[in-house]
LOTORPA-936601 format. One record per residue (C-alpha): z, y, x; residue number from 1. Coordinates in steps of 0.1 Angstrom, whole numbers, padded with zeros to 4 digits, m for minus. Example, Ala and Ser with C-alpha at 12.3 -4.5 7.8 and 13.67 -1.06 7.14 Angstrom:
+-------+-------+-------+-----+
:     w :     v :     u :   n :
+-------+-------+-------+-----+
:  0078 : m0045 :  0123 :   1 :
:  0071 : m0011 :  0137 :   2 :
+-------+-------+-------+-----+
***
This chain:
+-------+-------+-------+-----+
:     w :     v :     u :   n :
+-------+-------+-------+-----+
:  0000 :  0000 :  0000 :   1 :
: m0007 :  0035 :  0012 :   2 :
:  0022 :  0054 :  0027 :   3 :
:  0039 :  0082 :  0009 :   4 :
:  0027 :  0117 :  0016 :   5 :
:  0061 :  0125 :  0032 :   6 :
:  0057 :  0098 :  0058 :   7 :
:  0064 :  0115 :  0092 :   8 :
:  0044 :  0090 :  0113 :   9 :
:  0008 :  0081 :  0106 :  10 :
:  0000 :  0047 :  0093 :  11 :
: m0026 :  0022 :  0102 :  12 :
: m0060 :  0023 :  0083 :  13 :
: m0061 :  0009 :  0048 :  14 :
: m0071 : m0026 :  0041 :  15 :
: m0101 : m0029 :  0018 :  16 :
: m0081 : m0050 : m0007 :  17 :
: m0060 : m0019 : m0015 :  18 :
: m0088 :  0006 : m0022 :  19 :
: m0093 :  0000 : m0060 :  20 :
: m0056 :  0000 : m0066 :  21 :
: m0046 :  0031 : m0047 :  22 :
: m0016 :  0052 : m0059 :  23 :
: m0026 :  0077 : m0085 :  24 :
:  0000 :  0101 : m0071 :  25 :
: m0024 :  0105 : m0042 :  26 :
: m0058 :  0094 : m0057 :  27 :
: m0059 :  0106 : m0093 :  28 :
: m0086 :  0080 : m0104 :  29 :
: m0068 :  0052 : m0086 :  30 :
: m0096 :  0046 : m0061 :  31 :
: m0097 :  0054 : m0024 :  32 :
: m0127 :  0061 : m0003 :  33 :
: m0132 :  0033 :  0022 :  34 :
: m0146 :  0056 :  0049 :  35 :
: m0167 :  0050 :  0080 :  36 :
: m0165 :  0014 :  0092 :  37 :
: m0187 : m0006 :  0116 :  38 :
: m0212 : m0031 :  0102 :  39 :
: m0206 : m0068 :  0101 :  40 :
: m0225 : m0076 :  0133 :  41 :
: m0231 : m0112 :  0124 :  42 :
: m0250 : m0099 :  0094 :  43 :
: m0274 : m0077 :  0114 :  44 :
: m0309 : m0091 :  0119 :  45 :
: m0331 : m0090 :  0149 :  46 :
: m0364 : m0071 :  0149 :  47 :
: m0383 : m0103 :  0144 :  48 :
: m0367 : m0107 :  0109 :  49 :
: m0380 : m0073 :  0098 :  50 :
: m0412 : m0069 :  0077 :  51 :
: m0443 : m0057 :  0093 :  52 :
: m0449 : m0036 :  0061 :  53 :
: m0427 : m0026 :  0032 :  54 :
: m0443 : m0025 : m0002 :  55 :
: m0431 : m0013 : m0036 :  56 :
: m0420 :  0020 : m0053 :  57 :
: m0397 :  0030 : m0025 :  58 :
: m0428 :  0036 : m0003 :  59 :
: m0444 :  0069 : m0012 :  60 :
: m0464 :  0096 :  0005 :  61 :
: m0461 :  0134 :  0001 :  62 :
: m0496 :  0135 : m0013 :  63 :
: m0483 :  0115 : m0043 :  64 :
: m0460 :  0143 : m0053 :  65 :
: m0466 :  0177 : m0037 :  66 :
: m0491 :  0188 : m0064 :  67 :
: m0474 :  0169 : m0092 :  68 :
: m0439 :  0184 : m0097 :  69 :
: m0438 :  0169 : m0132 :  70 :
: m0434 :  0135 : m0115 :  71 :
: m0401 :  0144 : m0098 :  72 :
: m0386 :  0173 : m0117 :  73 :
: m0366 :  0174 : m0149 :  74 :
: m0358 :  0207 : m0167 :  75 :
: m0326 :  0205 : m0187 :  76 :
: m0332 :  0210 : m0224 :  77 :
: m0311 :  0233 : m0245 :  78 :
: m0295 :  0203 : m0261 :  79 :
: m0287 :  0188 : m0227 :  80 :
: m0271 :  0220 : m0215 :  81 :
: m0250 :  0222 : m0247 :  82 :
: m0239 :  0186 : m0242 :  83 :
: m0228 :  0192 : m0206 :  84 :
: m0211 :  0225 : m0216 :  85 :
: m0190 :  0208 : m0243 :  86 :
: m0181 :  0180 : m0220 :  87 :
: m0170 :  0204 : m0193 :  88 :
: m0150 :  0225 : m0218 :  89 :
: m0133 :  0194 : m0232 :  90 :
: m0124 :  0183 : m0196 :  91 :
: m0110 :  0217 : m0186 :  92 :
: m0090 :  0219 : m0218 :  93 :
: m0074 :  0184 : m0212 :  94 :
: m0060 :  0197 : m0179 :  95 :
: m0071 :  0167 : m0158 :  96 :
: m0075 :  0175 : m0121 :  97 :
: m0111 :  0178 : m0110 :  98 :
: m0104 :  0149 : m0085 :  99 :
: m0097 :  0127 : m0115 : 100 :
: m0130 :  0132 : m0133 : 101 :
: m0148 :  0100 : m0143 : 102 :
: m0174 :  0088 : m0167 : 103 :
: m0145 :  0078 : m0190 : 104 :
: m0132 :  0113 : m0194 : 105 :
: m0164 :  0133 : m0190 : 106 :
: m0185 :  0121 : m0218 : 107 :
: m0223 :  0126 : m0221 : 108 :
: m0232 :  0102 : m0250 : 109 :
: m0268 :  0114 : m0254 : 110 :
: m0277 :  0120 : m0218 : 111 :
: m0260 :  0088 : m0204 : 112 :
: m0289 :  0064 : m0210 : 113 :
: m0314 :  0088 : m0193 : 114 :
: m0290 :  0093 : m0164 : 115 :
: m0286 :  0055 : m0160 : 116 :
: m0324 :  0052 : m0157 : 117 :
: m0323 :  0080 : m0131 : 118 :
: m0297 :  0061 : m0112 : 119 :
: m0320 :  0031 : m0111 : 120 :
: m0349 :  0053 : m0100 : 121 :
: m0328 :  0067 : m0072 : 122 :
: m0316 :  0033 : m0059 : 123 :
: m0348 :  0013 : m0065 : 124 :
: m0376 :  0037 : m0071 : 125 :
: m0389 :  0068 : m0053 : 126 :
: m0353 :  0078 : m0045 : 127 :
: m0352 :  0115 : m0055 : 128 :
: m0352 :  0138 : m0085 : 129 :
: m0349 :  0176 : m0089 : 130 :
: m0331 :  0189 : m0120 : 131 :
: m0338 :  0224 : m0130 : 132 :
: m0320 :  0249 : m0153 : 133 :
: m0283 :  0243 : m0146 : 134 :
: m0267 :  0275 : m0159 : 135 :
: m0249 :  0285 : m0127 : 136 :
: m0246 :  0322 : m0134 : 137 :
: m0235 :  0318 : m0170 : 138 :
: m0208 :  0292 : m0162 : 139 :
: m0192 :  0304 : m0130 : 140 :
: m0179 :  0282 : m0102 : 141 :
: m0152 :  0263 : m0120 : 142 :
: m0172 :  0252 : m0150 : 143 :
: m0202 :  0245 : m0128 : 144 :
: m0181 :  0222 : m0106 : 145 :
: m0168 :  0203 : m0136 : 146 :
: m0202 :  0198 : m0152 : 147 :
: m0218 :  0190 : m0119 : 148 :
: m0192 :  0164 : m0109 : 149 :
: m0193 :  0150 : m0144 : 150 :
: m0230 :  0146 : m0141 : 151 :
: m0225 :  0128 : m0108 : 152 :
: m0201 :  0103 : m0124 : 153 :
: m0230 :  0089 : m0144 : 154 :
: m0247 :  0081 : m0111 : 155 :
: m0219 :  0068 : m0089 : 156 :
: m0183 :  0073 : m0077 : 157 :
: m0176 :  0104 : m0057 : 158 :
: m0164 :  0098 : m0021 : 159 :
: m0147 :  0120 :  0004 : 160 :
: m0171 :  0139 :  0026 : 161 :
: m0148 :  0149 :  0055 : 162 :
: m0114 :  0143 :  0070 : 163 :
: m0099 :  0169 :  0047 : 164 :
: m0107 :  0148 :  0016 : 165 :
: m0134 :  0171 :  0001 : 166 :
: m0150 :  0152 : m0027 : 167 :
: m0168 :  0184 : m0038 : 168 :
: m0184 :  0197 : m0006 : 169 :
: m0199 :  0231 :  0001 : 170 :
: m0230 :  0236 :  0023 : 171 :
: m0224 :  0272 :  0035 : 172 :
: m0226 :  0291 :  0068 : 173 :
: m0190 :  0297 :  0079 : 174 :
: m0200 :  0311 :  0112 : 175 :
: m0191 :  0280 :  0132 : 176 :
: m0208 :  0272 :  0165 : 177 :
: m0238 :  0250 :  0158 : 178 :
: m0240 :  0240 :  0195 : 179 :
: m0205 :  0224 :  0194 : 180 :
: m0219 :  0193 :  0178 : 181 :
: m0190 :  0171 :  0190 : 182 :
: m0166 :  0188 :  0166 : 183 :
: m0187 :  0210 :  0142 : 184 :
: m0204 :  0196 :  0111 : 185 :
: m0239 :  0213 :  0109 : 186 :
: m0236 :  0218 :  0071 : 187 :
: m0210 :  0245 :  0079 : 188 :
: m0236 :  0265 :  0100 : 189 :
: m0271 :  0280 :  0093 : 190 :
: m0288 :  0258 :  0119 : 191 :
: m0316 :  0234 :  0112 : 192 :
: m0305 :  0200 :  0100 : 193 :
: m0328 :  0173 :  0114 : 194 :
: m0338 :  0143 :  0093 : 195 :
: m0308 :  0122 :  0085 : 196 :
: m0290 :  0102 :  0058 : 197 :
: m0255 :  0109 :  0047 : 198 :
: m0226 :  0084 :  0046 : 199 :
: m0230 :  0076 :  0009 : 200 :
: m0255 :  0059 : m0014 : 201 :
: m0266 :  0090 : m0032 : 202 :
: m0263 :  0127 : m0022 : 203 :
: m0264 :  0156 : m0047 : 204 :
: m0270 :  0193 : m0039 : 205 :
: m0265 :  0220 : m0065 : 206 :
: m0279 :  0254 : m0055 : 207 :
: m0254 :  0282 : m0063 : 208 :
: m0271 :  0309 : m0042 : 209 :
: m0302 :  0310 : m0020 : 210 :
: m0307 :  0323 :  0015 : 211 :
: m0327 :  0354 :  0024 : 212 :
: m0350 :  0333 :  0046 : 213 :
: m0352 :  0295 :  0052 : 214 :
: m0328 :  0269 :  0041 : 215 :
: m0356 :  0249 :  0025 : 216 :
: m0356 :  0211 :  0020 : 217 :
: m0378 :  0184 :  0034 : 218 :
: m0376 :  0147 :  0024 : 219 :
: m0395 :  0116 :  0032 : 220 :
: m0395 :  0079 :  0023 : 221 :
: m0379 :  0061 :  0052 : 222 :
: m0399 :  0030 :  0041 : 223 :
: m0431 :  0050 :  0046 : 224 :
: m0418 :  0061 :  0079 : 225 :
: m0409 :  0025 :  0088 : 226 :
: m0445 :  0013 :  0079 : 227 :
: m0460 :  0042 :  0099 : 228 :
: m0439 :  0034 :  0130 : 229 :
: m0447 : m0003 :  0127 : 230 :
: m0484 :  0006 :  0129 : 231 :
: m0481 :  0033 :  0156 : 232 :
: m0449 :  0026 :  0176 : 233 :
: m0436 : m0010 :  0170 : 234 :
: m0416 : m0006 :  0202 : 235 :
: m0397 :  0023 :  0185 : 236 :
: m0389 :  0002 :  0155 : 237 :
: m0375 : m0026 :  0177 : 238 :
: m0353 :  0000 :  0194 : 239 :
: m0341 :  0013 :  0161 : 240 :
: m0333 : m0021 :  0148 : 241 :
: m0312 : m0030 :  0179 : 242 :
: m0275 : m0025 :  0171 : 243 :
: m0266 : m0006 :  0203 : 244 :
: m0265 :  0029 :  0189 : 245 :
: m0232 :  0048 :  0190 : 246 :
: m0225 :  0072 :  0161 : 247 :
: m0198 :  0098 :  0165 : 248 :
: m0169 :  0101 :  0141 : 249 :
: m0163 :  0137 :  0153 : 250 :
: m0126 :  0132 :  0153 : 251 :
: m0124 :  0122 :  0116 : 252 :
: m0106 :  0090 :  0124 : 253 :
: m0077 :  0071 :  0110 : 254 :
: m0050 :  0056 :  0131 : 255 :
: m0063 :  0027 :  0152 : 256 :
: m0100 :  0035 :  0148 : 257 :
: m0124 :  0042 :  0176 : 258 :
: m0140 :  0076 :  0179 : 259 :
: m0174 :  0061 :  0173 : 260 :
: m0192 :  0033 :  0154 : 261 :
: m0217 :  0010 :  0171 : 262 :
: m0246 :  0000 :  0148 : 263 :
: m0284 :  0000 :  0143 : 264 :
: m0306 :  0027 :  0127 : 265 :
: m0327 :  0003 :  0107 : 266 :
: m0310 : m0027 :  0092 : 267 :
: m0315 : m0051 :  0064 : 268 :
: m0296 : m0059 :  0032 : 269 :
: m0278 : m0092 :  0031 : 270 :
: m0294 : m0121 :  0014 : 271 :
: m0330 : m0133 :  0011 : 272 :
: m0357 : m0107 :  0013 : 273 :
: m0332 : m0079 :  0020 : 274 :
: m0346 : m0044 :  0019 : 275 :
: m0346 : m0021 :  0049 : 276 :
: m0317 :  0004 :  0050 : 277 :
: m0316 :  0035 :  0073 : 278 :
: m0286 :  0050 :  0089 : 279 :
: m0295 :  0081 :  0110 : 280 :
: m0283 :  0115 :  0121 : 281 :
: m0294 :  0127 :  0155 : 282 :
: m0265 :  0151 :  0158 : 283 :
: m0241 :  0121 :  0155 : 284 :
: m0258 :  0101 :  0183 : 285 :
: m0262 :  0131 :  0206 : 286 :
: m0226 :  0144 :  0203 : 287 :
: m0209 :  0116 :  0223 : 288 :
: m0214 :  0129 :  0258 : 289 :
: m0177 :  0136 :  0260 : 290 :
: m0174 :  0098 :  0262 : 291 :
: m0206 :  0087 :  0279 : 292 :
: m0201 :  0113 :  0307 : 293 :
: m0168 :  0095 :  0315 : 294 :
: m0185 :  0060 :  0314 : 295 :
: m0165 :  0050 :  0283 : 296 :
: m0197 :  0042 :  0263 : 297 :
: m0233 :  0042 :  0276 : 298 :
: m0254 :  0073 :  0273 : 299 :
: m0286 :  0072 :  0252 : 300 :
: m0312 :  0052 :  0271 : 301 :
: m0347 :  0064 :  0278 : 302 :
: m0360 :  0041 :  0250 : 303 :
: m0334 :  0056 :  0225 : 304 :
: m0343 :  0092 :  0234 : 305 :
: m0380 :  0083 :  0229 : 306 :
: m0372 :  0066 :  0196 : 307 :
: m0352 :  0096 :  0183 : 308 :
: m0380 :  0120 :  0192 : 309 :
: m0407 :  0098 :  0176 : 310 :
: m0387 :  0093 :  0145 : 311 :
: m0381 :  0130 :  0140 : 312 :
: m0418 :  0138 :  0146 : 313 :
: m0429 :  0111 :  0122 : 314 :
: m0405 :  0123 :  0095 : 315 :
: m0418 :  0159 :  0099 : 316 :
: m0454 :  0147 :  0096 : 317 :
: m0448 :  0127 :  0064 : 318 :
: m0423 :  0150 :  0047 : 319 :
: m0425 :  0164 :  0011 : 320 :
: m0413 :  0201 :  0012 : 321 :
: m0394 :  0217 : m0016 : 322 :
: m0374 :  0249 : m0023 : 323 :
: m0342 :  0247 : m0043 : 324 :
: m0338 :  0277 : m0067 : 325 :
: m0305 :  0288 : m0081 : 326 :
: m0296 :  0262 : m0108 : 327 :
: m0316 :  0233 : m0092 : 328 :
: m0298 :  0200 : m0085 : 329 :
: m0314 :  0176 : m0060 : 330 :
: m0303 :  0140 : m0060 : 331 :
: m0314 :  0117 : m0032 : 332 :
: m0310 :  0081 : m0022 : 333 :
: m0295 :  0077 :  0013 : 334 :
: m0307 :  0041 :  0013 : 335 :
: m0344 :  0048 :  0017 : 336 :
: m0349 :  0086 :  0018 : 337 :
: m0342 :  0109 :  0048 : 338 :
: m0337 :  0146 :  0043 : 339 :
: m0337 :  0177 :  0064 : 340 :
: m0331 :  0214 :  0061 : 341 :
: m0348 :  0244 :  0078 : 342 :
: m0326 :  0269 :  0096 : 343 :
: m0318 :  0300 :  0075 : 344 :
: m0307 :  0336 :  0074 : 345 :
: m0284 :  0349 :  0047 : 346 :
: m0286 :  0381 :  0028 : 347 :
: m0264 :  0409 :  0043 : 348 :
: m0231 :  0416 :  0026 : 349 :
: m0221 :  0421 : m0001 : 350 :
: m0248 :  0397 : m0014 : 351 :
: m0235 :  0361 : m0016 : 352 :
: m0243 :  0337 :  0012 : 353 :
: m0265 :  0306 :  0007 : 354 :
: m0243 :  0281 : m0011 : 355 :
: m0249 :  0245 : m0022 : 356 :
: m0223 :  0223 : m0039 : 357 :
: m0226 :  0188 : m0025 : 358 :
: m0217 :  0154 : m0039 : 359 :
: m0216 :  0121 : m0021 : 360 :
: m0218 :  0092 : m0045 : 361 :
: m0211 :  0055 : m0041 : 362 :
: m0230 :  0027 : m0059 : 363 :
: m0211 : m0005 : m0052 : 364 :
: m0229 : m0038 : m0049 : 365 :
: m0212 : m0052 : m0080 : 366 :
: m0227 : m0024 : m0100 : 367 :
: m0263 : m0026 : m0089 : 368 :
: m0260 : m0011 : m0055 : 369 :
: m0276 : m0024 : m0023 : 370 :
: m0261 : m0054 : m0006 : 371 :
: m0251 : m0037 :  0026 : 372 :
: m0240 : m0056 :  0058 : 373 :
: m0206 : m0038 :  0056 : 374 :
: m0172 : m0052 :  0046 : 375 :
: m0168 : m0025 :  0019 : 376 :
: m0201 : m0033 :  0002 : 377 :
: m0183 : m0044 : m0030 : 378 :
: m0159 : m0014 : m0030 : 379 :
: m0163 :  0012 : m0057 : 380 :
: m0160 :  0040 : m0032 : 381 :
: m0177 :  0025 : m0002 : 382 :
: m0188 :  0047 :  0026 : 383 :
: m0178 :  0084 :  0029 : 384 :
: m0151 :  0097 :  0053 : 385 :
: m0115 :  0088 :  0048 : 386 :
: m0088 :  0097 :  0073 : 387 :
: m0055 :  0078 :  0067 : 388 :
: m0042 :  0086 :  0033 : 389 :
: m0057 :  0121 :  0030 : 390 :
: m0057 :  0129 : m0007 : 391 :
: m0090 :  0140 : m0023 : 392 :
: m0095 :  0177 : m0030 : 393 :
: m0123 :  0195 : m0049 : 394 :
: m0123 :  0232 : m0037 : 395 :
: m0145 :  0255 : m0057 : 396 :
: m0159 :  0272 : m0026 : 397 :
: m0162 :  0265 :  0011 : 398 :
: m0130 :  0264 :  0032 : 399 :
+-------+-------+-------+-----+
***
C-alpha cells in the first residue's frame, strides 16, 4: 500500500498490483499512474521478426489528408457544445475535485457512442483527429478544463505527465533554458520539438491561445515512416529495433529507480502478428551525457546518431502540417503517430502567451489497448510519469 503523505522518508516504488486500488485520500479516482518502466526484455523481438512492410489503415500519407480536412476534422455542433456544457456545470456543482473526474461522473450520453468510435480510430485507424469549435473564450479556464478532461475520459484514463503529478498539463513558454535538456522539459519552452511520441497511449492538445509566430503542428504515420525506412535505410530500422537505446528520466524517478530506461525505438506488440509500436524522443536520448561522459552508460554510437538523423529527416519529409486555432483540440495516438512542433514567438505583453492544455490518456490492454511488452500493459493508468506517491493535480494554468 502507498505510504501516507506524512511519511518522512521516501518509500520504494509501487508494485503494479496496487495501482488499481490506490488510496482515494491521495488518488481521488482510486487509480495510480504506473509511470515509466523498462520493457520486458524477453518480449522484445529482433529485427528479423519485424515486417518488411506494414499495411492497413495506420499507414497513411500526407497526400491522403492535406487537401481533405473533412476527413480528419470534426466541428462540434450546437447540441454537442450544449451537452458538454451541461456535463461540466453538473460536475462543478457536485464539488468533485477535477482529479476525480471520470466517465462515471462526467456524462455525455449522446456523444459517447461517437467518442467511442473516435477512440477506435485513434488506436486502430489513422490515429488522429482535430475537433473544432470548443468555446474557450466563452467558458474560461475552469469550465474548459472540466469539459476537456471530461471529453478525455471517453477516450482513456488520464495519467500523470511529470514528477509533480500534473494530469492536466500546460504547454507554455515559462522562460526555461531549452538547451538544458537534462533537466528541462521542452514543452515549457518555445523551442522546436522534434518528432516524438509521449509516454501515453493518446495525447490531447486544446488550444487556449495562439503564438504570434510559429508553434505549428506536424504529424506523421510512424508506420509509413517505418515502411519508407525499410525501403531506403533498412540498416537504420535494424538500429532502431535494437534495445540498446537509453532514455533519460530527467530526474523524475521514484526511490530505487535508475535515471534512465534501456529500450528500443521500434518494438512489436506481444502475441502473434504484433503491430509495430514507436517510442521516441530525441531530447531524451541526447540528454544523458552527464552519465555517458563518466562512463556509466555508453554514449550514442555512430549508428545511433545516424539513425536519429535519418528518422527526423524522414518524418519531416512525410509530415502532415496543421495549425491549431483557439478552440481546436488535437487528439493523437502515441502508438503509431509521431508529432512535432515548430519553434514559436509569443505576442508581447499584455497579450496572452501561447497556451495549450494537454492530456495524456491511457488505454489498457484489457479495454482494447495495444498489447505492449511492458509489465503494466493491463493497468488502467499505464505509462505516464509517477514519482513515488505524488498525488495527481490539475492546475488551471502553467506552474
